[in-house]
C-alpha positions as CSV (number, residue, x, y, z in Angstrom):
1,M,0.0,0.0,0.0
2,S,2.7,2.5,0.9
3,K,6.4,2.7,0.5
4,E,8.9,4.4,2.7
5,V,9.1,8.1,2.0
6,G,12.5,9.3,0.9
7,F,14.2,12.1,2.7
8,K,13.7,14.4,-0.3
9,N,9.9,14.1,-0.1
10,R,9.4,13.7,3.6
11,D,8.5,17.3,4.3
12,R,6.1,17.4,1.3
13,F,4.1,14.4,2.7
14,I,4.1,16.0,6.1
15,Q,2.9,19.3,4.8
16,L,0.2,17.6,2.7
17,G,-1.0,15.7,5.7
18,I,-1.2,18.9,7.7
19,A,-3.1,20.6,4.9
20,I,-5.6,17.7,4.7
21,S,-6.1,17.8,8.5
22,V,-6.6,21.6,8.5
23,L,-9.0,21.6,5.6
24,R,-11.0,18.7,7.0
25,K,-11.5,20.5,10.3
26,M,-12.4,23.7,8.4
27,R,-15.1,21.7,6.6
28,G,-16.4,20.4,9.9
29,L,-15.6,16.8,9.0
30,S,-14.4,14.1,11.4
31,Q,-11.8,11.7,10.2
32,E,-14.6,9.1,10.0
33,A,-16.7,11.3,7.8
34,L,-13.8,12.2,5.5
35,A,-12.8,8.6,5.2
36,E,-16.4,7.6,4.3
37,K,-16.7,10.4,1.6
38,A,-13.3,9.4,0.2
39,G,-13.9,5.7,0.2
40,I,-10.9,4.9,2.4
41,S,-10.4,3.8,6.0
42,R,-10.4,6.1,9.0
43,S,-7.0,4.6,10.0
44,L,-5.5,5.7,6.7
45,I,-6.8,9.3,7.2
46,S,-5.3,9.2,10.7
47,T,-2.0,7.9,9.4
48,I,-1.8,10.6,6.6
49,E,-2.7,13.4,9.1
50,A,-0.3,12.2,11.8
51,P,1.9,15.2,12.7
52,G,5.6,14.8,11.9
53,I,5.2,11.4,10.2
54,A,5.6,11.1,6.4
55,H,3.3,8.4,5.0
56,S,3.1,7.9,1.2
57,F,-0.2,7.0,-0.4
58,S,-1.5,6.5,-3.9
59,L,-2.7,9.2,-6.3
60,E,-6.1,7.5,-6.3
61,V,-6.3,8.0,-2.5
62,F,-5.1,11.6,-2.9
63,Y,-7.7,12.4,-5.6
64,N,-10.4,10.8,-3.5
65,I,-9.5,12.9,-0.5
66,A,-9.4,16.1,-2.6
67,D,-12.8,15.3,-4.1
68,A,-14.2,14.6,-0.6
69,L,-12.8,17.9,0.6
70,E,-14.2,19.7,-2.5
71,I,-10.9,21.1,-3.5
72,D,-8.9,21.0,-6.7
73,P,-6.1,18.5,-6.2
74,A,-3.5,21.1,-7.4
75,D,-4.8,23.6,-4.8
76,L,-4.4,20.9,-2.1
77,I,-0.8,20.2,-3.2
78,N,0.0,23.9,-3.2
79,A,-1.8,24.7,0.0
80,S,0.0,26.5,2.7
81,I,-2.6,29.1,3.5
82,F,-6.1,28.7,2.3
83,D,-8.0,31.7,0.8
84,N,-11.7,32.3,1.4
85,K,-12.7,30.5,-1.8
86,T,-11.0,27.3,-0.6
87,V,-12.3,27.6,3.0
88,N,-15.9,28.1,1.9
89,G,-15.8,25.4,-0.8
90,G,-16.3,25.8,-4.5
91,S,-12.7,25.9,-5.7
92,K,-13.6,23.0,-8.0
C-alpha cells in the first residue's frame, strides 16, 4: 500500500497531511466522515494526518481525498494558506 518516503519528499508528505487535516477541520468533518466520503479507512486518514510522520499514499487516494474535501487537487498540493474561496468550498 505505501512505500517508505525518501528524505527528499518527507517534508512534502508531512505538509500535505497537515493541509488535509486543517481543511478537513475547516469543513467540519471528522476523520470518519472524510474517510467515508473518500472511500478509504479512517485509520488511513489518521496515518496521513499524523503530525511529523511522512506516509506515502496512492494518487487515487489523494484524488479521492481532494474530491471529498471539495478542493482541486492542485490547490491541495500547493496549500500552505487557504484563501476564502477554498475555505468556503467551490474551488472545484
